[in-house]
C-alpha positions in Angstrom: 29.5 42.5 -9.3 27.6 45.5 -10.6 24.1 44.9 -11.9 23.8 41.4 -10.4 20.3 40.1 -9.6 21.6 37.7 -7.0 19.6 38.5 -3.9 20.7 35.5 -1.9 22.4 37.8 0.7 19.0 39.4 1.4 16.7 36.4 1.3 16.8 33.0 2.8 14.1 30.7 4.2 12.5 27.4 4.4 9.0 26.5 3.3 7.2 23.2 4.1 3.8 23.0 2.5 1.5 20.5 4.3 -1.2 19.1 2.1 -4.4 17.9 3.5 -5.1 14.8 1.5 -4.5 11.1 1.4 -1.5 9.7 -0.3 -1.6 7.3 -3.2 -4.2 8.8 -5.4 -4.2 6.8 -8.6 -5.2 8.4 -11.9 -8.6 6.9 -11.7 -9.2 8.3 -8.2 -7.9 11.6 -9.3 -10.3 11.7 -12.2 -13.2 10.8 -10.0 -12.4 13.5 -7.5 -12.0 16.1 -10.3 -15.3 15.1 -11.8 -16.9 15.7 -8.4 -15.5 19.2 -8.1 -12.2 18.7 -6.4 -10.1 21.6 -7.5 -6.6 20.9 -6.0 -5.2 17.5 -5.8 -2.0 16.3 -4.2 -0.3 16.0 -7.6 -1.1 19.7 -8.2 0.6 20.7 -4.9 3.6 18.5 -5.7 3.9 20.2 -9.1 3.6 23.7 -7.5 6.2 22.7 -4.9 8.7 21.7 -7.6 8.1 24.9 -9.5 8.4 27.1 -6.4 11.7 25.3 -5.5 13.1 26.2 -9.0 11.8 29.8 -8.8 12.9 30.5 -5.2 16.0 28.3 -5.0 18.4 31.0 -6.3 17.2 33.2 -3.4 18.2 30.6 -0.8 14.6 29.6 -0.1 13.9 25.9 0.1 10.4 24.7 -0.7 9.2 21.1 0.0 5.8 19.6 0.7 4.3 17.0 2.9 1.5 14.9 1.4 -0.3 13.3 4.4 -1.5 9.8 5.0 -4.2 9.2 7.6 -3.5 11.5 10.6 -5.6 11.1 13.7 -6.4 14.5 15.2 -8.9 15.7 17.8 -11.1 17.0 15.1 -11.3 13.7 13.3 -11.2 11.5 16.4 -14.4 12.7 18.1 -17.0 12.8 15.3 -15.8 9.7 13.4 -13.8 7.2 15.4 -15.3 7.7 18.9 -18.6 6.4 17.5 -17.0 3.4 15.8 -13.8 2.4 17.7 -13.7 -1.0 15.9 -13.5 0.9 12.6 -10.5 2.9 13.9 -8.7 -0.3 15.0 -9.4 -1.9 11.6 -8.0 1.3 9.9 -4.8 1.1 12.1 -4.2 -2.5 11.1 -4.0 -1.5 7.4 -0.7 0.3 8.0 2.6 -1.7 8.3 3.4 0.0 11.6 -0.1 -0.8 12.9 -1.1 2.7 13.9 -2.3 5.9 12.2 -0.3 9.1 12.1 -0.5 11.7 14.8 0.2 15.5 14.7 3.7 14.9 16.1 4.6 12.9 13.0 3.8 15.9 10.8 5.6 18.3 13.2 8.7 16.1 13.1 8.7 16.1 9.3 8.3 19.9 9.2 11.2 20.3 11.7 13.4 18.1 9.6 12.6 19.9 6.3 13.3 23.3 8.0 16.5 22.1 9.6 20.0 22.4 8.2 20.1 18.6 7.9 17.7 19.0 4.9 19.6 21.9 3.2 20.1 19.9 0.0 16.4 18.8 -0.2 14.4 21.0 -2.5 11.2 20.5 -4.4 10.6 17.2 -2.7 7.3 15.6 -1.5 8.2 14.0 1.8 5.4 11.5 2.3 4.3 11.0 5.8 2.0 8.0 5.6 3.6 4.9 7.2 3.8 3.0 3.9 
């Protein structure tokens, strides 16, 4: 069709936005964080993700986000939990699966969202937090 603005033949892609935050912020916690200078909250990223999915969807670009629960990484392990291993064990026991997340959990979620198996998932926050 002449004059069409459909660029889906030129663009396609998948975007997974990984947020660095803890799931389950209630409105009270969000207000406290904002009053202490927190500029971007998980809810802001989710809203941005939904809007980007609407804006870029017609171009074949999928946008989703991954709000994180507690993920144990090398950077957090050494300074915090190596000094207090009992605290880490206590933290693990708070999750139904009795462990914290690891980097591979996030990588698996990203792989899924970028795969064809997730082709109909757009603008969705895929929570990786073990309940």
